[in-house]
C-alpha positions as CSV (number, residue, x, y, z in Angstrom):
1,X,126.4,31.5,-15.3
2,X,126.4,34.8,-17.3
3,X,122.6,34.9,-17.6
4,X,119.6,33.9,-15.6
5,X,117.5,31.4,-17.6
6,X,113.8,32.1,-18.3
7,X,111.2,29.7,-17.0
8,X,111.5,26.2,-18.5
9,X,109.9,25.2,-21.8
10,X,107.0,22.9,-21.2
11,X,107.0,21.6,-24.8
12,X,108.8,18.2,-25.2
13,X,111.9,18.3,-27.4
14,X,112.3,15.5,-30.0
15,X,115.4,13.3,-29.8
16,X,116.1,13.9,-33.5
17,X,115.0,16.6,-35.9
18,X,112.5,15.6,-38.5
19,X,113.5,14.8,-42.1
20,X,113.1,17.4,-44.8
21,X,110.2,15.4,-46.3
22,X,108.5,15.3,-42.9
23,X,108.8,19.1,-42.7
24,X,107.2,19.5,-46.1
25,X,104.3,17.3,-45.1
26,X,103.8,19.4,-42.0
27,X,103.8,22.6,-44.1
28,X,101.3,21.2,-46.6
29,X,99.0,19.3,-44.3
30,X,98.6,21.7,-41.4
31,X,95.3,23.6,-41.8
32,X,96.6,26.8,-40.2
33,X,99.7,27.8,-38.3
34,X,99.8,30.5,-35.6
35,X,103.0,31.9,-37.1
36,X,104.7,31.7,-40.5
37,X,108.2,33.1,-40.5
38,X,109.7,34.1,-43.9
39,X,113.5,34.0,-43.8
40,X,116.0,31.4,-42.4
41,X,118.7,33.7,-41.2
42,X,119.6,34.3,-37.5
43,X,116.6,36.5,-36.9
44,X,114.1,34.4,-38.7
45,X,115.2,31.2,-37.0
46,X,115.3,33.1,-33.7
47,X,111.6,34.1,-34.3
48,X,110.7,30.5,-35.1
49,X,112.4,29.2,-31.9
50,X,110.8,31.9,-29.8
51,X,107.4,31.3,-31.1
52,X,107.4,27.5,-30.9
53,X,108.7,27.5,-27.3
54,X,105.8,29.7,-26.3
55,X,103.4,27.0,-27.5
56,X,102.6,28.6,-30.9
57,X,102.1,26.4,-33.9
58,X,105.1,27.6,-36.0
59,X,106.3,27.3,-39.6
60,X,109.4,28.8,-41.3
61,X,110.4,29.0,-44.9
62,X,113.6,30.1,-46.5
63,X,114.1,30.3,-50.3
64,X,117.8,29.4,-50.1
65,X,119.6,27.6,-47.3
66,X,119.6,28.5,-43.6
67,X,122.2,31.2,-43.1
68,X,122.9,31.5,-46.8
69,X,122.8,35.3,-46.7
70,X,124.2,37.8,-44.3
71,X,124.1,35.5,-41.3
72,X,127.0,33.4,-42.6
73,X,129.1,36.3,-43.9
74,X,129.7,38.2,-40.7
75,X,132.9,39.1,-38.8
76,X,132.2,36.1,-36.5
77,X,132.1,38.4,-33.5
78,X,129.5,38.4,-30.7
79,X,129.9,41.9,-29.4
80,X,128.2,44.9,-27.9
81,X,129.9,47.3,-30.2
82,X,132.8,49.4,-28.8
83,X,132.3,52.0,-31.5
84,X,128.6,52.4,-30.8
85,X,129.4,53.1,-27.2
86,X,131.9,55.7,-28.3
87,X,129.1,57.4,-30.4
88,X,126.7,57.1,-27.5
89,X,129.1,59.0,-25.2
90,X,130.3,61.6,-27.8
91,X,126.8,62.4,-28.9
92,X,125.0,61.8,-25.6
93,X,122.9,59.3,-27.5
94,X,120.8,57.2,-25.1
95,X,119.5,55.0,-27.9
96,X,123.0,54.0,-28.8
97,X,123.8,53.3,-25.2
98,X,120.7,51.2,-24.7
99,X,121.6,49.2,-27.8
100,X,125.1,48.5,-26.5
101,X,123.7,47.5,-23.1
102,X,121.2,45.1,-24.8
103,X,123.9,43.6,-27.1
104,X,126.2,42.9,-24.1
105,X,123.4,41.0,-22.4
106,X,122.8,39.1,-25.5
107,X,126.5,38.4,-25.9
108,X,126.5,36.7,-22.5
109,X,123.4,34.7,-23.4
110,X,124.8,33.5,-26.7
111,X,128.0,32.3,-25.0
112,X,125.9,30.5,-22.5
113,X,123.5,28.7,-24.8
114,X,126.0,27.5,-27.3
115,X,129.4,27.2,-25.6
116,X,130.6,24.7,-28.2
117,X,130.2,27.2,-31.0
118,X,131.3,30.3,-29.2
119,X,133.8,31.6,-26.7
120,X,135.5,34.8,-25.4
121,X,138.2,36.4,-27.5
122,X,140.8,38.9,-26.3
123,X,141.2,41.8,-28.8
124,X,144.2,44.2,-28.7
125,X,143.9,47.8,-29.5
126,X,147.4,49.1,-30.3
127,X,148.2,52.7,-29.2
128,X,150.7,54.8,-31.2
129,X,150.2,58.2,-29.4
130,X,150.6,58.8,-25.7
131,X,147.5,60.9,-25.4
132,X,145.4,58.0,-26.9
133,X,146.3,55.6,-24.1
134,X,144.1,57.2,-21.4
135,X,141.4,58.1,-23.9
136,X,141.0,54.5,-25.2
137,X,141.5,53.1,-21.6
138,X,138.6,55.1,-20.3
139,X,136.4,54.0,-23.3
140,X,137.2,50.4,-22.9
141,X,136.7,50.5,-19.1
142,X,133.3,52.0,-19.7
143,X,132.6,49.1,-22.1
144,X,133.4,46.7,-19.2
145,X,131.2,48.8,-16.8
146,X,128.2,48.8,-19.1
147,X,128.5,44.9,-19.3
148,X,128.4,44.9,-15.5
149,X,128.3,41.3,-14.1
150,X,128.2,40.0,-17.6
151,X,131.7,41.3,-18.4
152,X,133.6,38.4,-19.9
153,X,137.0,39.4,-18.5
154,X,138.3,42.7,-17.3
155,X,140.3,44.8,-19.9
156,X,143.9,45.7,-19.2
157,X,146.8,47.9,-20.4
158,X,150.0,46.4,-21.9
159,X,153.4,47.9,-22.1
160,X,155.1,48.1,-25.6
161,X,157.3,45.1,-24.8
162,X,154.4,43.0,-23.5
163,X,152.2,43.9,-26.4
164,X,154.9,42.8,-28.9
165,X,155.4,39.6,-26.9
166,X,151.7,38.7,-27.2
167,X,151.3,40.0,-30.8
168,X,154.9,39.8,-32.3
169,X,153.6,40.6,-35.9
170,X,152.6,44.1,-34.7
171,X,154.2,47.3,-36.1
172,X,156.6,48.3,-33.3
173,X,157.8,51.7,-34.6
174,X,156.1,54.5,-32.6
175,X,154.1,51.9,-30.6
176,X,153.4,53.2,-27.1
177,X,151.5,50.3,-25.6
178,X,148.2,48.5,-26.1
179,X,144.8,47.9,-24.4
180,X,143.2,44.4,-24.4
181,X,139.5,43.9,-24.0
182,X,137.2,40.9,-24.4
183,X,134.3,40.1,-26.8
184,X,132.8,36.9,-28.0
185,X,133.5,35.0,-31.2
186,X,131.4,32.2,-32.9
187,X,130.9,30.0,-35.9
188,X,128.1,32.1,-37.4
189,X,126.6,29.7,-40.0
190,X,126.7,26.7,-37.6
191,X,125.2,28.9,-34.9
192,X,122.4,29.9,-37.2
193,X,121.8,26.2,-38.1
194,X,121.8,25.3,-34.4
195,X,119.0,27.7,-33.8
196,X,117.0,26.3,-36.8
197,X,117.6,22.7,-35.7
198,X,116.6,23.5,-32.1
199,X,113.3,25.1,-33.4
200,X,112.7,22.0,-35.5
201,X,113.2,19.7,-32.6
202,X,110.7,21.7,-30.5
203,X,108.1,21.2,-33.3
204,X,108.5,24.0,-35.8
205,X,108.0,23.1,-39.4
206,X,111.1,24.5,-41.0
207,X,112.0,24.2,-44.7
208,X,114.9,25.6,-46.6
209,X,114.7,26.0,-50.4
210,X,111.1,27.0,-50.1
211,X,110.3,30.3,-51.8
212,X,107.4,32.6,-51.1
213,X,105.7,33.3,-54.4
214,X,103.1,35.8,-53.0
215,X,101.2,36.5,-49.8
216,X,97.7,35.2,-49.2
217,X,95.1,37.6,-48.1
218,X,91.5,37.5,-47.0
219,X,88.9,40.1,-46.1
220,X,88.3,40.7,-42.4
221,X,84.5,40.4,-41.8
222,X,84.5,43.0,-39.0
223,X,86.7,45.7,-40.5
224,X,86.2,44.9,-44.2
225,X,90.0,45.2,-44.7
226,X,92.3,42.7,-46.4
227,X,94.5,40.8,-44.0
228,X,97.5,38.7,-44.7
229,X,96.6,35.0,-43.9
230,X,99.6,33.0,-45.2
231,X,101.8,32.6,-48.3
232,X,101.9,30.7,-51.6
233,X,105.1,28.7,-51.4
234,X,107.2,26.9,-54.0
235,X,109.6,24.0,-53.4
236,X,112.7,25.5,-55.2
237,X,114.2,22.0,-55.8
238,X,111.1,20.3,-57.1
239,X,109.0,23.1,-58.4
240,X,105.9,22.1,-56.5
241,X,103.7,25.0,-55.2
242,X,101.4,24.9,-52.2
243,X,99.7,27.3,-49.7
244,X,100.8,27.7,-46.1
245,X,98.1,29.4,-44.0
246,X,98.8,31.2,-40.8
247,X,97.2,33.7,-38.4
248,X,100.3,35.8,-38.5
249,X,103.1,36.2,-41.1
250,X,106.5,37.5,-40.1
251,X,108.9,39.1,-42.6
252,X,112.5,38.4,-41.4
253,X,114.3,38.5,-44.7
254,X,117.2,40.8,-43.9
255,X,118.3,42.8,-46.9
256,X,115.2,41.6,-48.8
257,X,112.8,43.1,-46.2
258,X,111.4,45.6,-48.6
259,X,110.7,43.1,-51.4
260,X,108.4,41.1,-49.1
261,X,106.8,44.3,-47.8
262,X,106.0,45.2,-51.4
263,X,104.3,41.9,-51.8
264,X,101.9,43.2,-49.1
265,X,101.7,46.8,-50.4
266,X,103.4,48.0,-53.7
267,X,103.2,51.6,-52.5
268,X,105.1,51.2,-49.3
269,X,108.4,53.1,-49.0
270,X,111.7,51.4,-48.3
271,X,113.0,51.1,-44.7
272,X,116.3,49.3,-45.4
273,X,119.5,50.7,-46.8
274,X,121.9,47.8,-47.6
275,X,125.6,48.1,-46.8
276,X,128.2,45.7,-48.1
277,X,130.9,44.4,-45.7
278,X,133.8,42.5,-47.3
279,X,136.1,40.2,-45.3
280,X,139.2,38.3,-46.3
281,X,140.8,35.2,-44.9
282,X,144.6,34.8,-44.6
283,X,146.9,32.1,-43.2
284,X,146.9,31.6,-39.5
285,X,150.5,32.9,-39.1
286,X,149.3,36.5,-39.6
287,X,147.9,36.6,-36.0
288,X,148.4,34.8,-32.7
289,X,146.2,31.8,-32.0
290,X,144.1,33.6,-29.4
291,X,144.5,37.4,-29.8
292,X,142.6,39.6,-32.2
293,X,143.4,43.2,-33.3
294,X,141.2,46.2,-33.7
295,X,142.2,49.2,-35.9
296,X,139.8,51.9,-34.5
297,X,140.6,54.5,-37.1
298,X,141.5,53.4,-40.6
299,X,142.5,55.8,-43.4
300,X,138.8,56.5,-44.3
301,X,137.4,56.3,-40.7
302,X,136.1,52.7,-40.8
303,X,136.9,50.1,-38.2
304,X,139.0,47.0,-39.2
305,X,139.2,43.8,-37.2
306,X,142.0,41.3,-37.6
307,X,140.9,38.1,-35.9
308,X,142.0,34.5,-35.5
309,X,139.2,32.1,-36.6
310,X,139.3,28.4,-37.3
311,X,143.1,28.5,-37.2
312,X,143.1,31.1,-40.0
313,X,143.0,34.9,-39.8
314,X,140.0,37.1,-40.7
315,X,140.4,40.7,-41.7
316,X,137.5,43.1,-42.3
317,X,135.2,44.8,-42.8
318,X,134.4,47.4,-45.3
319,X,131.2,49.4,-45.1
320,X,129.9,50.7,-48.4
321,X,126.4,51.3,-49.9
322,X,125.3,48.6,-52.2
323,X,122.5,47.1,-54.2
324,X,120.5,44.2,-52.8
325,X,121.5,40.9,-54.5
326,X,121.3,37.3,-53.4
327,X,124.9,36.7,-54.6
328,X,127.2,39.6,-53.4
329,X,130.7,39.6,-54.9
330,X,133.8,40.9,-53.1
331,X,135.6,43.4,-55.3
332,X,139.4,43.7,-55.8
333,X,139.2,47.3,-54.6
334,X,137.7,46.2,-51.2
335,X,140.2,43.4,-50.8
336,X,143.1,45.7,-51.5
337,X,141.7,48.3,-49.1
338,X,141.7,45.7,-46.3
339,X,145.3,44.6,-47.2
340,X,146.5,48.2,-47.1
341,X,145.1,48.8,-43.7
342,X,146.5,45.5,-42.4
343,X,150.0,46.5,-43.7
344,X,149.8,49.7,-41.6
345,X,149.5,47.7,-38.4
346,X,151.8,44.8,-39.0
347,X,155.6,44.8,-38.8
348,X,157.6,45.5,-41.9
349,X,159.2,42.1,-41.4
350,X,155.8,40.6,-42.3
351,X,155.1,40.9,-46.0
352,X,151.4,41.2,-46.5
353,X,150.8,39.6,-49.9
354,X,147.8,39.6,-52.1
355,X,148.4,35.9,-52.8
356,X,147.9,35.1,-49.1
357,X,144.2,35.9,-49.4
358,X,142.8,32.4,-49.3
359,X,139.1,33.4,-49.5
360,X,137.0,36.6,-49.6
361,X,133.3,37.3,-49.3
362,X,130.8,40.1,-49.2
363,X,127.8,40.2,-46.8
364,X,124.9,42.7,-47.1
365,X,123.9,44.3,-43.8
366,X,120.2,45.3,-43.6
367,X,120.7,48.6,-41.9
368,X,117.5,50.5,-40.9
369,X,117.6,54.1,-42.3
370,X,115.7,57.1,-43.3
371,X,115.5,56.9,-47.2
372,X,117.2,60.3,-47.4
373,X,120.3,59.2,-45.5
374,X,123.4,58.6,-47.6
375,X,126.1,57.7,-45.0
376,X,125.6,54.0,-44.0
377,X,128.5,54.2,-41.6
378,X,126.6,56.5,-39.2
379,X,123.5,54.4,-39.2
380,X,122.8,52.4,-36.0
381,X,122.1,48.7,-36.1
382,X,119.0,49.3,-34.0
383,X,116.1,47.1,-35.1
384,X,112.5,48.0,-35.7
385,X,109.4,46.0,-35.6
386,X,106.6,47.2,-37.8
387,X,103.0,45.9,-38.3
388,X,101.3,46.8,-41.6
389,X,97.6,47.6,-42.0
390,X,97.1,44.1,-43.3
391,X,98.9,42.5,-40.4
392,X,102.3,41.7,-41.9
393,X,104.8,41.8,-39.1
394,X,108.3,43.0,-40.2
395,X,111.5,42.8,-38.2
396,X,114.4,44.8,-39.8
397,X,117.8,46.1,-38.8
398,X,119.7,44.9,-35.8
399,X,122.8,42.7,-35.8
400,X,123.8,39.1,-35.3
401,X,124.4,39.4,-31.5
402,X,120.9,40.7,-30.8
403,X,119.0,38.1,-32.9
404,X,117.3,36.7,-29.8
405,X,116.0,40.0,-28.4
406,X,114.9,41.0,-31.9
407,X,113.0,37.7,-32.1
408,X,111.4,38.3,-28.7
409,X,110.3,41.8,-29.7
410,X,108.9,40.5,-32.9
411,X,106.8,37.6,-31.4
412,X,105.6,40.0,-28.7
413,X,104.3,42.3,-31.4
414,X,102.8,39.4,-33.3
415,X,100.9,38.2,-30.3
416,X,99.6,41.6,-29.6
417,X,98.6,42.4,-33.2
418,X,96.9,39.1,-33.9
419,X,95.6,38.2,-30.4
420,X,97.5,35.0,-30.3
421,X,97.4,32.9,-27.1
422,X,100.9,32.4,-25.9
423,X,103.1,32.6,-22.8
424,X,106.1,34.7,-22.1
425,X,109.4,34.4,-24.0
426,X,111.5,31.4,-22.9
427,X,114.6,31.7,-25.0
428,X,116.9,33.4,-22.4
429,X,119.2,30.6,-21.3
430,X,117.6,28.1,-23.6
431,X,120.4,25.7,-24.8
432,X,120.8,25.2,-28.5
433,X,121.4,22.0,-30.4
434,X,124.6,20.3,-29.2
435,X,125.1,22.3,-26.0
436,X,123.4,20.1,-23.3
437,X,126.1,17.6,-22.6
438,X,129.0,19.4,-24.2
439,X,132.2,20.0,-22.2
440,X,135.6,21.4,-23.1
441,X,137.1,17.8,-22.7
442,X,134.4,16.1,-24.8
443,X,136.9,15.7,-27.7
444,X,139.0,13.4,-25.5
445,X,136.2,10.9,-25.4
446,X,135.9,11.0,-29.2
447,X,139.6,10.2,-29.5
448,X,139.5,7.4,-26.9
449,X,136.2,5.8,-27.9
450,X,136.4,6.1,-31.7
451,X,140.1,6.5,-32.6
452,X,139.8,9.9,-34.2
453,X,142.7,12.2,-34.7
454,X,142.9,14.8,-31.9
455,X,142.5,17.7,-34.3
456,X,139.5,16.1,-35.9
457,X,137.9,15.3,-32.6
458,X,138.4,18.9,-31.4
459,X,136.8,20.1,-34.6
460,X,133.8,17.8,-34.3
461,X,133.3,18.7,-30.6
462,X,133.4,22.5,-31.3
463,X,131.1,22.1,-34.4
464,X,128.4,19.6,-33.2
465,X,128.8,19.7,-29.5
466,X,127.3,16.6,-27.9
467,X,126.1,15.5,-31.3
468,X,129.7,14.9,-32.4
469,X,129.2,11.3,-31.3
470,X,126.6,10.9,-34.0
471,X,129.1,12.0,-36.6
472,X,131.8,9.8,-35.1
473,X,129.5,6.7,-35.2
474,X,129.2,7.0,-39.0
475,X,132.8,7.8,-39.7
476,X,134.5,5.4,-42.0
477,X,137.5,3.2,-41.1
478,X,140.7,4.6,-42.6
479,X,142.6,1.3,-43.0
480,X,145.5,2.9,-41.1
481,X,147.0,2.1,-37.8
482,X,146.1,5.7,-36.7
483,X,143.6,7.3,-36.9
484,X,141.2,4.4,-36.9
485,X,138.3,6.3,-38.3
486,X,137.7,9.6,-40.0
487,X,138.8,10.1,-43.6
488,X,139.6,13.7,-44.2
489,X,138.1,15.6,-47.2
490,X,141.4,17.5,-47.7
491,X,144.6,16.9,-45.8
492,X,145.1,20.3,-44.3
493,X,141.7,20.7,-42.7
494,X,140.0,18.5,-40.1
495,X,136.7,18.0,-42.0
496,X,135.9,14.4,-42.5
497,X,133.7,12.5,-45.0
498,X,131.2,11.5,-42.3
499,X,130.2,15.2,-41.9
500,X,128.9,15.2,-45.5
501,X,126.6,12.3,-44.7
502,X,125.5,14.0,-41.5
503,X,125.1,17.3,-43.2
504,X,122.4,15.8,-45.4
505,X,120.4,15.0,-42.2
506,X,120.9,18.7,-41.3
507,X,118.9,19.7,-44.4
508,X,121.9,20.3,-46.7
509,X,120.6,20.1,-50.2
510,X,123.4,21.3,-52.4
511,X,127.2,21.1,-52.6
512,X,127.3,24.8,-51.8
513,X,125.4,24.2,-48.6
514,X,128.1,21.7,-47.6
515,X,131.3,23.6,-48.4
516,X,130.0,26.9,-47.0
517,X,127.6,26.3,-44.1
518,X,127.8,22.7,-42.9
519,X,131.5,22.8,-43.2
520,X,133.3,26.2,-43.6
521,X,135.8,25.1,-46.2
522,X,134.7,27.8,-48.7
523,X,135.2,30.5,-46.1
524,X,138.6,29.2,-45.1
525,X,140.3,28.3,-48.4
526,X,138.6,28.4,-51.8
527,X,141.2,26.1,-53.4
528,X,140.8,23.5,-50.7
529,X,137.0,23.7,-51.1
530,X,137.4,23.2,-54.8
531,X,139.6,20.2,-54.3
532,X,137.1,18.6,-51.9
533,X,134.1,19.1,-54.2
534,X,134.2,15.9,-56.3
535,X,134.3,13.7,-53.1
536,X,131.6,15.8,-51.4
537,X,129.3,15.5,-54.5
538,X,129.9,11.7,-54.7
539,X,128.8,11.3,-51.0
540,X,125.9,13.6,-51.4
541,X,124.9,11.9,-54.6
542,X,124.6,8.6,-52.8
543,X,122.6,10.1,-50.0
544,X,120.2,12.1,-52.2
545,X,120.1,9.7,-55.2
546,X,121.6,12.2,-57.7
547,X,121.9,11.3,-61.3
548,X,125.3,11.8,-63.1
549,X,123.8,14.9,-64.8
550,X,122.7,16.3,-61.4
551,X,126.2,15.7,-60.1
552,X,127.7,17.7,-63.0
553,X,125.2,20.5,-62.3
554,X,126.2,20.6,-58.7
555,X,129.9,20.7,-59.5
556,X,129.4,23.5,-61.9
557,X,127.2,25.5,-59.5
558,X,129.6,25.1,-56.6
559,X,132.6,26.1,-58.7
560,X,130.7,29.2,-59.9
561,X,129.9,30.0,-56.2
562,X,133.6,29.7,-55.3
563,X,134.7,31.7,-58.3
564,X,132.4,34.7,-57.9
565,X,131.2,34.8,-54.3
566,X,134.2,33.5,-52.4
567,X,136.9,35.5,-54.1
568,X,138.3,32.9,-56.4
569,X,137.7,35.2,-59.4
570,X,139.5,38.1,-57.8
571,X,142.3,35.8,-56.8
572,X,142.8,34.2,-60.1
573,X,142.6,37.4,-62.2
574,X,144.6,39.5,-59.8
575,X,148.2,40.6,-60.8
576,X,150.7,41.7,-58.3
577,X,152.3,45.2,-58.4
578,X,154.3,45.9,-61.6
579,X,157.4,46.2,-59.4
580,X,157.1,42.5,-58.6
581,X,156.8,41.5,-62.3
582,X,159.7,42.4,-64.5
583,X,158.1,41.6,-67.8
584,X,156.9,44.1,-70.4
585,X,153.2,44.1,-71.3
586,X,153.7,42.0,-74.5
587,X,155.6,39.4,-72.5
588,X,152.8,39.3,-69.8
589,X,150.2,38.6,-72.5
590,X,152.3,35.9,-74.0
591,X,153.0,34.1,-70.7
592,X,149.4,34.6,-69.6
593,X,148.3,32.6,-72.7
594,X,150.9,30.0,-72.0
595,X,149.7,29.7,-68.5
596,X,146.1,29.2,-69.6
597,X,147.2,26.6,-72.2
598,X,148.6,24.4,-69.4
599,X,145.7,25.2,-67.0
600,X,143.4,23.0,-69.1
601,X,140.9,22.5,-66.4
602,X,140.7,26.2,-65.6
603,X,141.5,25.7,-62.0
604,X,143.4,29.0,-61.7
605,X,146.7,27.3,-61.0
606,X,149.2,24.8,-62.4
607,X,151.6,22.4,-60.7
608,X,155.4,22.6,-60.5
609,X,155.5,19.7,-63.0
610,X,153.5,21.9,-65.4
611,X,156.0,24.7,-65.0
612,X,158.9,22.4,-65.9
613,X,156.9,21.3,-69.0
614,X,156.4,25.0,-70.0
615,X,160.1,25.6,-69.7
616,X,161.0,22.5,-71.7
617,X,158.6,23.6,-74.4
618,X,160.5,26.8,-74.9
619,X,163.9,25.1,-74.6
620,X,164.8,26.5,-71.2
621,X,166.9,24.2,-69.1
622,X,167.2,24.9,-65.4
623,X,168.5,22.9,-62.5
624,X,165.7,21.3,-60.5
625,X,166.9,22.6,-57.1
626,X,167.2,26.1,-58.5
627,X,163.7,25.9,-59.9
628,X,162.3,24.8,-56.5
629,X,164.1,27.7,-54.8
630,X,162.5,30.1,-57.3
631,X,159.1,28.6,-56.9
632,X,159.4,28.7,-53.1
633,X,160.0,32.5,-53.4
634,X,156.9,33.1,-55.6
635,X,154.6,30.5,-54.2
636,X,152.8,33.2,-52.2
637,X,150.4,31.1,-50.3
638,X,152.8,28.1,-49.9
639,X,150.2,25.6,-51.3
640,X,152.5,24.0,-53.8
641,X,150.4,25.4,-56.6
642,X,151.5,28.1,-59.0
643,X,148.9,30.7,-59.8
644,X,148.9,33.2,-62.7
645,X,150.6,36.1,-60.8
646,X,153.1,33.6,-59.3
647,X,153.8,32.2,-62.8
648,X,154.5,35.7,-64.2
649,X,157.0,36.2,-61.4
650,X,158.7,33.0,-62.2
651,X,159.0,34.2,-65.8
652,X,160.4,37.5,-64.4
653,X,163.1,35.6,-62.5
654,X,164.0,33.5,-65.5
655,X,164.1,36.1,-68.3
């Protein structure tokens, strides 16, 4: 055990979480809640779970889906923050040290309460100068020391040859050696959802797609001051409005913190400075299966992680000031910055190609700052809890790893400010949805009992924990000798159709919910997600009784999400370096038009058969084997599909 559990929760836990309709009835028919939480990210759901397990009557509303914002767009790390410890030591900053200490405790707790969704990950720090070896070694050892008994595994030094053996893609020129330390990794959106579902099973009335229109206020008879007493809410999907009354309202809206604070007081000054962090996903062959990489000093001073995740490779992140938006878009500039930094650390034998970016996203971090501060990179992720004159409790700042302690501080403040009757916090060591009967070998039972593919069974076990059996029970028969059940949505990923049916029970309301947060297809490969959409929408349509018009709207909305928010736009419009394309500008324009003529469905790619048709239309004859060899050279992401930049390279080869 990494952590000592708090005293047991006395509230009974329901066997199944309530339906979305039941949750709406609870929101509308409860005369007054003790706590109403606004925001369904990690911190908001953490507040709801903390409050309900203390015996408080709890409600939570989220205007989009659970984890639809920053909480699903992280680096997927559960970490104390190596660079924060460095700042704490260099600047003798006790606050930074305290934050790292707290985060390392929370790291241990998170790995304990959701072992199916998380696990330790070794991360390599390559060293290219001899003097850096003792410098980094001391820093990493201090990181282990601060973790104390909760250190995942002890860090260690590697020789050059051993480092290249473990990470063969590494740039070997000038490499002196490497240091390996351990942090945690998780499936962020599924972790967020597990917190929300656990809160629901303990009795919290939680509802996604429920927007706060304005705050409700009443005059306090003793003080004569106005006090927040609830919120006017609107069901985003049906348009219905209703009041939810509560003794205490908590603002846990991340980047949108200030907009809710201004509902309470228009004159209040901003306390959040948003920062955009862009990540990209590349094929799994860019990194070893179980070894990450940390670049501690990029060309502009940022830190870049290069991590294996879900059999793919994540690279990121950037850290730039941004405007608050519900739909952040990754820019080509940020994508290319990450690719450039990755090239610096990988062997010249590994060609880092823009076409290998399978997905990209931008997340907005709600950093706490002084309004006069301009440099977001120097801002700590410390959180603050503030109570306004009217009683609105705001939790702002912090980071994913410390969501639980942030929630504890918030509920403690709410209890004190509103004289609520509640016991101590009970979330330390409290197992989340799916963790109770999970074991590392659970997937074997799924294979043996249901006839699932081993890869699919491992995926279900690591996504749903002990609830994987509920998904397996509703999996369709394949009609094949093997696997017996479990029809895949797309051939190269282990997601199956039964997950869509189960995802509706997990409060998924849109196709975007399904491709991005119930499954993680959109974050792994935008083209695979696009291919899976028609089948996903068909299954959801049956479960949610969608009309044909509604299905069309869902398809259009999901494609728009993939195009703008998951990097499809940047991918489809991007051209490779002019050195790779030997056409003059007028030829590029001509072949671009020809490409779009054959890409009638505007998918962003055409097939090999389409390429042959293009060549025939302009009277070009080429041997089929030769064409396949050329296409193999320019099919950058090896998906059998020819995208615009690849098509232009084919044209360059041929003409």
